[in-house]
N, C-alpha and C positions, 0 to 999 in steps of 0.2 A: 571520497564521497561514494556511497553505495550506488551501484549502477542500477539502471532500470530493471535488469534481470534479477538483481538481488532483491529489490522491492517486490517484484512479482512473485518470485519463487518463495520467499518467506511468507507472503500472503497466501499463496496456494497451499503451503505446508500447514499453516495455521487453520485455513479453511477446511482442509482435508481432515485434520485432527478433530476439529469441531464436528464435522459431519459424521466421521466414523466412530467417535467415542462419546460424544455428548448428545447429539440429536438422534442419530441412529435410524431415523425414518427417512429413507432415501426419496420417498415420494414427496414428503413435505420440504425436503431440502435437496433439490436436484443439483447436479454438478454445475449448472448454469449460475447458481449463486456464488460458487467458488470462483468462476470466471469473472463475475462482476466484482468480487472482492479483490482479485488480482488487478483488474483494471482500475479499481478505486485506489489501489496503492500507488498508482502513477499520477493521480489527479494533482497532488501538490506541485509536481514539476511542470504543470501546464504553464507556470509563470515563465519558464524558459522560452516557450513558444511566444509568449507575450513580449519577452525581452527582444526577440528578433525584430519585432516591429518598433518597440520603443528605443532601440539602439539608434535608429535614424533620427530620433528627436533629442539625442544627447544623454540618454539615461545610461547608467553603468549597470553591470550585472548585479553589483551589490545593492543597488537601489531597487531592484526588481525581484531577484531570486531570494527565496526564504523570507518573504515579508507576508503578504496577504494570504498566501496559500499554505504557509508553514507555521500556522499558529493554532491554538486550541479552539478558536472560534469556528474554523472551517469544519472540523468533524462535528462540532456542536450544532452548527447550522444544518448539517445533513441529518443529525439525530432529530432535530426539530421537524424537518420535512418528513422523516419516518413517522414521528408522532402524529403529525397532521394527517398523513395519509392512512393512519391506522383505521380511521372511520370507513375506509374502503377495503377493510381486511378481507372481505369475501370476494372482492373483485380480483381477477387475475389478468395477467398480461401475456399475450401470445399463446402459442400451442403448448408451451411447457408450463402454463399456469403459474407464472411467477407473480408473487405478491409485491405491490408497489412499496409498501412499508418495509418489506424485507430487502428490496433492492437498495433503498436509501440506507438501511441499517448496514448492509454489506459495504456500500460506498464509504460510510462513516468509519467502519472498522478498518477498511483499506487505507484511508487517509491517516488514521491513528497509528497503524503499523508503520506507515511511511515516516511519520514524525518521530516515532520511537527509534527507528533505525537511523535516521539522521542524527538524533540526539546521541545515540550510542556510538555511532561509527564515523560521523562526518564533522564533528567539531561543535556545532551549535545550532540552536533554533531560538526564535524569539516567541515564546508561547503566548504572550499577551499583546503582540503587535496588532494594531497600531497604537494601542493605549500605553504601551511601554516598550522601550528598546532593550529591556533586560534580556540577556541571552544566557542560555545554559547549554551544556553539552560536554561530551567526552570526545576525545580523539585518540584512541589507543594506537592508531598507526603512527603517531608521532614518536612513539617509543621504539619503533623499528628502525633499522638502518635505512638510509634513503633508497638504496637499491631495492630493498624489500617492500618499501612503501609503494613503489611503482607497480608492483605485481600483486599486492595484497588483494585488491578487489576482484581482478580477473580470476585469481586462485579461489577466492571465496565463492564466486559464481560457479566455477567448475565443481567444487566440492558440494555445493547446495544442489546443483542439478543431479549429480550422481546420487546423493542421498534421497532426493525426491523420486528419482526413477526406481531406486531400490525399494522405497516405501510403497510406491504405487504397484510395483510388481508383487511385493510381498502381500499387500493388503487386497489388491484388486485383480491380480493375475492378468496384467495387460498383455502378456505374451500369448494368452489364449485368443486374442483378437488379431494377432499378426498373421 
């Protein structure tokens, strides 16, 4: 299963690419939105925190994890909130003037990134839960020898962090701030 670091780093990379190559207006799309995108990529795994409580009432991890927060309705709900808050598009939040509708949009994108990663790397998701228990997904690590399966995700995290740091140095010259 992708780790929290994998979810965050992939979201940060996607957010950075969107900001640097598509939006290009750093005042309209400050780095705070990328932070929100990264945090949004962890939202689906909030069900694990819920499991810590439900465990004491007899629930299993399979009954809680990858159900209500790992379906397509969750990012869709956040998109609806973004659309509803669009009417306040000229209102900003905090000293960085973040737009409420863009915050919900970043959270929805983060959740969608999480679902895609779980689909691609972790075996399965139930995209239409609770209306259907149909599950889809790939699990490419199953094709690796067992010993390599155990270290695949930590190695992936290390490679992603290195690539992210190289990208940030190349694009934004972070060494100038050290």
